[in-house]
Biopython code that builds the backbone (N, CA, C, O; Angstrom):
import numpy as np
from Bio.PDB.StructureBuilder import StructureBuilder

atoms = [
    (1, "UNK", "N", (-8.070, -29.716, 31.410)),
    (1, "UNK", "CA", (-7.285, -28.525, 32.271)),
    (1, "UNK", "C", (-6.001, -28.939, 30.517)),
    (1, "UNK", "O", (-5.488, -29.822, 29.830)),
    (2, "UNK", "N", (-6.164, -27.533, 30.709)),
    (2, "UNK", "CA", (-5.274, -27.334, 29.090)),
    (2, "UNK", "C", (-4.284, -26.367, 29.324)),
    (2, "UNK", "O", (-4.450, -25.320, 29.949)),
    (3, "UNK", "N", (-3.029, -26.844, 28.684)),
    (3, "UNK", "CA", (-1.929, -26.091, 28.739)),
    (3, "UNK", "C", (-1.193, -25.545, 27.851)),
    (3, "UNK", "O", (-1.190, -26.285, 26.868)),
    (4, "UNK", "N", (-0.287, -24.231, 27.607)),
    (4, "UNK", "CA", (-0.744, -24.016, 26.313)),
    (4, "UNK", "C", (0.828, -23.568, 26.189)),
    (4, "UNK", "O", (1.283, -23.134, 27.247)),
    (5, "UNK", "N", (1.619, -23.594, 25.227)),
    (5, "UNK", "CA", (2.711, -23.173, 24.619)),
    (5, "UNK", "C", (2.682, -22.133, 23.345)),
    (5, "UNK", "O", (1.991, -22.308, 22.342)),
    (6, "UNK", "N", (3.840, -20.664, 23.642)),
    (6, "UNK", "CA", (3.423, -20.249, 22.412)),
    (6, "UNK", "C", (5.077, -19.309, 22.556)),
    (6, "UNK", "O", (5.789, -18.778, 23.408)),
    (7, "UNK", "N", (5.027, -19.546, 21.262)),
    (7, "UNK", "CA", (6.745, -19.444, 20.877)),
    (7, "UNK", "C", (6.599, -18.314, 19.976)),
    (7, "UNK", "O", (5.904, -18.256, 18.962)),
    (8, "UNK", "N", (7.776, -16.919, 20.772)),
    (8, "UNK", "CA", (7.829, -16.304, 20.049)),
    (8, "UNK", "C", (9.357, -15.763, 19.395)),
    (8, "UNK", "O", (10.497, -15.860, 19.851)),
    (9, "UNK", "N", (8.572, -14.853, 17.491)),
    (9, "UNK", "CA", (10.132, -14.725, 17.435)),
    (9, "UNK", "C", (10.100, -12.996, 16.727)),
    (9, "UNK", "O", (9.147, -12.369, 16.265)),
    (10, "UNK", "N", (11.170, -12.706, 16.844)),
    (10, "UNK", "CA", (11.538, -11.185, 16.285)),
    (10, "UNK", "C", (11.191, -10.505, 15.112)),
    (10, "UNK", "O", (12.041, -10.709, 14.245)),
    (11, "UNK", "N", (10.455, -9.916, 14.810)),
    (11, "UNK", "CA", (10.426, -9.496, 13.465)),
    (11, "UNK", "C", (9.884, -7.753, 13.506)),
    (11, "UNK", "O", (9.021, -7.116, 14.109)),
    (12, "UNK", "N", (11.082, -7.430, 12.365)),
    (12, "UNK", "CA", (12.255, -5.835, 12.593)),
    (12, "UNK", "C", (11.389, -6.004, 14.021)),
    (12, "UNK", "O", (10.159, -6.025, 14.058)),
    (13, "UNK", "N", (11.935, -6.076, 14.748)),
    (13, "UNK", "CA", (12.324, -5.829, 16.472)),
    (13, "UNK", "C", (11.233, -5.524, 17.589)),
    (13, "UNK", "O", (11.113, -5.098, 18.738)),
    (14, "UNK", "N", (10.495, -6.031, 16.475)),
    (14, "UNK", "CA", (8.664, -6.249, 17.545)),
    (14, "UNK", "C", (9.098, -8.212, 17.814)),
    (14, "UNK", "O", (9.923, -8.979, 17.319)),
    (15, "UNK", "N", (7.965, -8.338, 18.894)),
    (15, "UNK", "CA", (8.295, -9.663, 19.257)),
    (15, "UNK", "C", (6.576, -10.127, 18.648)),
    (15, "UNK", "O", (5.420, -9.705, 18.638)),
    (16, "UNK", "N", (7.288, -11.102, 18.264)),
    (16, "UNK", "CA", (5.539, -11.768, 17.697)),
    (16, "UNK", "C", (5.178, -12.634, 18.092)),
    (16, "UNK", "O", (6.217, -13.184, 18.457)),
    (17, "UNK", "N", (3.898, -13.677, 18.489)),
    (17, "UNK", "CA", (3.314, -14.905, 18.848)),
    (17, "UNK", "C", (3.513, -15.661, 17.306)),
    (17, "UNK", "O", (2.721, -15.191, 16.489)),
    (18, "UNK", "N", (4.370, -16.687, 16.771)),
    (18, "UNK", "CA", (3.876, -18.116, 15.928)),
    (18, "UNK", "C", (3.795, -18.717, 15.519)),
    (18, "UNK", "O", (3.697, -19.030, 14.332)),
    (19, "UNK", "N", (3.808, -19.285, 16.754)),
    (19, "UNK", "CA", (3.133, -20.409, 16.745)),
    (19, "UNK", "C", (2.782, -21.148, 18.606)),
    (19, "UNK", "O", (3.594, -21.268, 19.523)),
    (20, "UNK", "N", (1.540, -21.450, 18.588)),
    (20, "UNK", "CA", (0.766, -21.540, 19.480)),
    (20, "UNK", "C", (0.851, -23.106, 20.002)),
    (20, "UNK", "O", (1.294, -23.447, 18.906)),
    (21, "UNK", "N", (0.811, -24.267, 20.683)),
    (21, "UNK", "CA", (0.452, -25.434, 20.478)),
    (21, "UNK", "C", (-0.206, -25.690, 22.485)),
    (21, "UNK", "O", (0.031, -25.295, 23.627)),
    (22, "UNK", "N", (-0.815, -26.313, 21.963)),
    (22, "UNK", "CA", (-2.219, -26.696, 23.000)),
    (22, "UNK", "C", (-2.321, -28.157, 23.705)),
    (22, "UNK", "O", (-2.585, -29.077, 22.930)),
    (23, "UNK", "N", (-2.172, -28.439, 24.869)),
    (23, "UNK", "CA", (-2.393, -30.027, 25.152)),
    (23, "UNK", "C", (-3.550, -29.803, 25.788)),
    (23, "UNK", "O", (-3.979, -28.804, 26.365)),
    (24, "UNK", "N", (-4.010, -30.906, 25.598)),
    (24, "UNK", "CA", (-5.599, -30.912, 26.219)),
    (24, "UNK", "C", (-5.611, -32.145, 27.016)),
    (24, "UNK", "O", (-5.567, -33.255, 26.485)),
    (25, "UNK", "N", (-5.690, -31.901, 28.707)),
    (25, "UNK", "CA", (-5.488, -33.376, 29.411)),
    (25, "UNK", "C", (-6.369, -33.480, 29.942)),
    (25, "UNK", "O", (-6.907, -32.548, 30.540)),
    (26, "UNK", "N", (-6.773, -34.571, 29.897)),
    (26, "UNK", "CA", (-8.363, -35.559, 29.526)),
    (26, "UNK", "C", (-8.601, -36.668, 30.627)),
    (26, "UNK", "O", (-8.410, -37.800, 30.182)),
    (27, "UNK", "N", (-8.802, -36.640, 31.348)),
    (27, "UNK", "CA", (-9.173, -38.024, 32.616)),
    (27, "UNK", "C", (-10.315, -38.795, 32.238)),
    (27, "UNK", "O", (-11.175, -38.069, 32.737)),
    (28, "UNK", "N", (-10.903, -39.665, 31.759)),
    (28, "UNK", "CA", (-11.976, -40.164, 31.493)),
    (28, "UNK", "C", (-11.761, -41.898, 31.441)),
    (28, "UNK", "O", (-10.661, -42.380, 31.711)),
    (29, "UNK", "N", (-13.011, -42.812, 31.039)),
    (29, "UNK", "CA", (-12.935, -44.000, 31.153)),
    (29, "UNK", "C", (-11.995, -44.185, 30.426)),
    (29, "UNK", "O", (-11.523, -43.191, 29.874)),
    (30, "UNK", "N", (-11.391, -45.512, 30.167)),
    (30, "UNK", "CA", (-10.797, -45.506, 28.492)),
    (30, "UNK", "C", (-12.041, -46.300, 27.752)),
    (30, "UNK", "O", (-11.613, -46.872, 26.750)),
    (31, "UNK", "N", (-13.045, -46.444, 27.893)),
    (31, "UNK", "CA", (-13.830, -46.358, 26.736)),
    (31, "UNK", "C", (-14.800, -45.397, 26.799)),
    (31, "UNK", "O", (-16.004, -45.618, 26.930)),
    (32, "UNK", "N", (-13.937, -43.650, 26.648)),
    (32, "UNK", "CA", (-13.999, -43.186, 26.252)),
    (32, "UNK", "C", (-13.016, -41.850, 25.585)),
    (32, "UNK", "O", (-12.903, -40.628, 25.483)),
    (33, "UNK", "N", (-12.528, -42.984, 25.296)),
    (33, "UNK", "CA", (-10.805, -42.864, 24.697)),
    (33, "UNK", "C", (-11.180, -42.661, 22.980)),
    (33, "UNK", "O", (-10.313, -42.047, 22.359)),
    (34, "UNK", "N", (-11.937, -42.952, 22.481)),
    (34, "UNK", "CA", (-12.120, -42.509, 20.958)),
    (34, "UNK", "C", (-13.032, -41.720, 21.012)),
    (34, "UNK", "O", (-12.651, -40.658, 20.521)),
    (35, "UNK", "N", (-14.105, -41.665, 21.369)),
    (35, "UNK", "CA", (-15.301, -39.671, 21.173)),
    (35, "UNK", "C", (-13.872, -39.195, 21.747)),
    (35, "UNK", "O", (-13.111, -39.560, 20.851)),
    (36, "UNK", "N", (-13.337, -38.780, 22.423)),
    (36, "UNK", "CA", (-12.158, -37.800, 22.818)),
    (36, "UNK", "C", (-11.243, -37.231, 21.708)),
    (36, "UNK", "O", (-10.727, -36.171, 21.354)),
    (37, "UNK", "N", (-11.344, -38.723, 21.309)),
    (37, "UNK", "CA", (-9.965, -38.480, 19.527)),
    (37, "UNK", "C", (-10.834, -38.092, 18.642)),
    (37, "UNK", "O", (-10.195, -37.654, 17.685)),
    (38, "UNK", "N", (-11.971, -38.018, 18.449)),
    (38, "UNK", "CA", (-12.327, -38.296, 17.366)),
    (38, "UNK", "C", (-12.909, -36.656, 17.020)),
    (38, "UNK", "O", (-12.845, -36.044, 15.954)),
    (39, "UNK", "N", (-13.639, -36.106, 18.685)),
    (39, "UNK", "CA", (-13.746, -35.069, 18.904)),
    (39, "UNK", "C", (-12.717, -33.828, 18.661)),
    (39, "UNK", "O", (-12.984, -32.655, 18.400)),
    (40, "UNK", "N", (-11.367, -34.512, 18.845)),
    (40, "UNK", "CA", (-10.084, -33.795, 19.032)),
    (40, "UNK", "C", (-10.180, -33.423, 17.437)),
    (40, "UNK", "O", (-9.801, -32.261, 17.288)),
    (41, "UNK", "N", (-10.577, -34.053, 16.151)),
    (41, "UNK", "CA", (-10.560, -33.602, 14.832)),
    (41, "UNK", "C", (-10.894, -32.521, 14.701)),
    (41, "UNK", "O", (-10.131, -31.931, 13.937)),
    (42, "UNK", "N", (-12.105, -31.592, 15.265)),
    (42, "UNK", "CA", (-12.953, -30.770, 14.666)),
    (42, "UNK", "C", (-13.169, -30.392, 15.053)),
    (42, "UNK", "O", (-13.749, -29.523, 14.403)),
    (43, "UNK", "N", (-13.257, -30.140, 16.364)),
    (43, "UNK", "CA", (-13.217, -29.039, 17.686)),
    (43, "UNK", "C", (-13.161, -27.775, 17.998)),
    (43, "UNK", "O", (-13.939, -27.056, 18.626)),
    (44, "UNK", "N", (-12.083, -27.565, 17.456)),
    (44, "UNK", "CA", (-10.605, -26.637, 17.219)),
    (44, "UNK", "C", (-11.716, -25.650, 16.098)),
    (44, "UNK", "O", (-11.944, -24.529, 16.553)),
    (45, "UNK", "N", (-12.148, -25.847, 15.228)),
    (45, "UNK", "CA", (-12.482, -25.289, 13.940)),
    (45, "UNK", "C", (-14.698, -24.279, 14.038)),
    (45, "UNK", "O", (-15.440, -23.760, 13.205)),
    (46, "UNK", "N", (-14.767, -24.553, 15.508)),
    (46, "UNK", "CA", (-16.272, -24.125, 16.283)),
    (46, "UNK", "C", (-15.653, -23.680, 17.256)),
    (46, "UNK", "O", (-16.568, -23.605, 18.076)),
    (47, "UNK", "N", (-14.474, -23.215, 17.928)),
    (47, "UNK", "CA", (-13.967, -21.436, 18.522)),
    (47, "UNK", "C", (-13.793, -21.066, 18.149)),
    (47, "UNK", "O", (-13.023, -21.260, 17.208)),
    (48, "UNK", "N", (-14.347, -20.047, 18.482)),
    (48, "UNK", "CA", (-14.331, -18.451, 17.633)),
    (48, "UNK", "C", (-13.208, -17.980, 17.988)),
    (48, "UNK", "O", (-12.847, -17.121, 17.184)),
    (49, "UNK", "N", (-12.263, -18.187, 19.071)),
    (49, "UNK", "CA", (-10.939, -17.983, 19.214)),
    (49, "UNK", "C", (-9.893, -18.767, 18.613)),
    (49, "UNK", "O", (-8.856, -18.568, 19.244)),
    (50, "UNK", "N", (-9.733, -19.510, 17.738)),
    (50, "UNK", "CA", (-8.894, -20.133, 17.013)),
    (50, "UNK", "C", (-9.310, -19.860, 15.989)),
    (50, "UNK", "O", (-8.307, -19.515, 15.363)),
    (51, "UNK", "N", (-10.643, -19.719, 14.970)),
    (51, "UNK", "CA", (-10.165, -19.354, 14.475)),
    (51, "UNK", "C", (-10.082, -17.521, 14.192)),
    (51, "UNK", "O", (-9.570, -17.143, 13.138)),
    (52, "UNK", "N", (-10.354, -16.991, 14.704)),
    (52, "UNK", "CA", (-10.023, -15.488, 14.541)),
    (52, "UNK", "C", (-8.339, -15.429, 14.119)),
    (52, "UNK", "O", (-7.765, -15.043, 13.101)),
    (53, "UNK", "N", (-7.808, -16.061, 15.541)),
    (53, "UNK", "CA", (-6.034, -16.635, 15.117)),
    (53, "UNK", "C", (-5.637, -16.937, 14.284)),
    (53, "UNK", "O", (-4.962, -16.128, 13.648)),
    (54, "UNK", "N", (-5.936, -19.156, 13.467)),
    (54, "UNK", "CA", (-5.362, -19.392, 12.436)),
    (54, "UNK", "C", (-4.926, -18.691, 11.414)),
    (54, "UNK", "O", (-3.804, -18.730, 10.909)),
    (55, "UNK", "N", (-5.686, -18.154, 11.166)),
    (55, "UNK", "CA", (-4.697, -17.301, 9.671)),
    (55, "UNK", "C", (-3.394, -16.307, 10.244)),
    (55, "UNK", "O", (-2.582, -15.821, 9.457)),
    (56, "UNK", "N", (-3.335, -16.110, 11.570)),
    (56, "UNK", "CA", (-1.968, -15.991, 11.561)),
    (56, "UNK", "C", (-1.451, -16.194, 11.781)),
    (56, "UNK", "O", (-0.393, -15.877, 11.238)),
    (57, "UNK", "N", (-1.503, -17.348, 13.350)),
    (57, "UNK", "CA", (-0.280, -17.559, 13.603)),
    (57, "UNK", "C", (-0.735, -19.675, 13.855)),
    (57, "UNK", "O", (-1.828, -20.232, 13.958)),
    (58, "UNK", "N", (0.019, -19.975, 13.860)),
    (58, "UNK", "CA", (0.022, -22.067, 13.641)),
    (58, "UNK", "C", (0.037, -22.458, 15.175)),
    (58, "UNK", "O", (0.871, -22.358, 16.075)),
    (59, "UNK", "N", (-1.330, -22.978, 15.070)),
    (59, "UNK", "CA", (-1.934, -23.259, 16.077)),
    (59, "UNK", "C", (-2.269, -25.003, 16.623)),
    (59, "UNK", "O", (-3.411, -25.375, 16.890)),
    (60, "UNK", "N", (-1.118, -25.862, 16.707)),
    (60, "UNK", "CA", (-1.675, -27.188, 16.942)),
    (60, "UNK", "C", (-2.097, -27.815, 18.516)),
    (60, "UNK", "O", (-1.469, -27.417, 19.497)),
    (61, "UNK", "N", (-3.297, -28.901, 18.670)),
    (61, "UNK", "CA", (-3.565, -28.834, 19.484)),
    (61, "UNK", "C", (-3.262, -30.765, 19.873)),
    (61, "UNK", "O", (-3.077, -31.551, 18.944)),
    (62, "UNK", "N", (-3.267, -31.168, 21.166)),
    (62, "UNK", "CA", (-2.668, -32.734, 21.512)),
    (62, "UNK", "C", (-3.876, -32.820, 22.707)),
    (62, "UNK", "O", (-4.318, -32.041, 23.551)),
    (63, "UNK", "N", (-4.189, -34.419, 22.230)),
    (63, "UNK", "CA", (-4.987, -34.694, 23.458)),
    (63, "UNK", "C", (-3.834, -35.418, 24.435)),
    (63, "UNK", "O", (-2.760, -35.735, 23.923)),
    (64, "UNK", "N", (-4.040, -35.623, 25.596)),
    (64, "UNK", "CA", (-3.028, -36.449, 26.540)),
    (64, "UNK", "C", (-4.241, -37.006, 27.370)),
    (64, "UNK", "O", (-4.877, -36.328, 28.176)),
    (65, "UNK", "N", (-4.473, -38.268, 27.087)),
    (65, "UNK", "CA", (-5.756, -38.663, 27.706)),
    (65, "UNK", "C", (-5.088, -39.453, 28.879)),
    (65, "UNK", "O", (-3.887, -39.587, 29.112)),
    (66, "UNK", "N", (-6.221, -39.966, 29.590)),
    (66, "UNK", "CA", (-5.371, -40.415, 31.214)),
    (66, "UNK", "C", (-6.931, -40.952, 31.362)),
    (66, "UNK", "O", (-7.978, -40.310, 31.445)),
    (67, "UNK", "N", (-6.684, -42.366, 31.361)),
    (67, "UNK", "CA", (-7.964, -43.750, 32.078)),
    (67, "UNK", "C", (-7.945, -43.131, 33.472)),
    (67, "UNK", "O", (-7.058, -42.785, 34.252)),
    (68, "UNK", "N", (-9.264, -43.130, 33.474)),
    (68, "UNK", "CA", (-8.857, -43.160, 35.257)),
    (68, "UNK", "C", (-8.967, -45.106, 35.521)),
    (68, "UNK", "O", (-9.222, -46.033, 34.751)),
    (69, "UNK", "N", (-8.730, -45.052, 36.550)),
    (69, "UNK", "CA", (-8.887, -46.087, 37.687)),
    (69, "UNK", "C", (-7.734, -47.252, 36.787)),
    (69, "UNK", "O", (-7.462, -48.349, 37.273)),
]
sb = StructureBuilder()
sb.init_structure("model")
sb.init_model(0)
sb.init_chain("A")
sb.init_seg("    ")
for serial, (resi, resn, name, xyz) in enumerate(atoms, 1):
    if name == "N":
        sb.init_residue(resn, " ", resi, " ")
    sb.init_atom(name, np.array(xyz, "f"), 0.0, 1.0, " ", f" {name:<3s}", serial, name[0])
structure = sb.get_structure()
């Protein structure tokens, strides 16, 4: 599951999205934590939406890893 929040600022009377922060929630066994953290380091650059928006909007991501059991 993912949750996103955005920060909007007014520029010349127009609301503009300036920043987006996405928290990716992953429930998995502890043995998969290192893999999940490694993937977080490069997955965004493979996403066409991220690649389209990143020149105009500051986008950050965070992994919220929840071990099973």
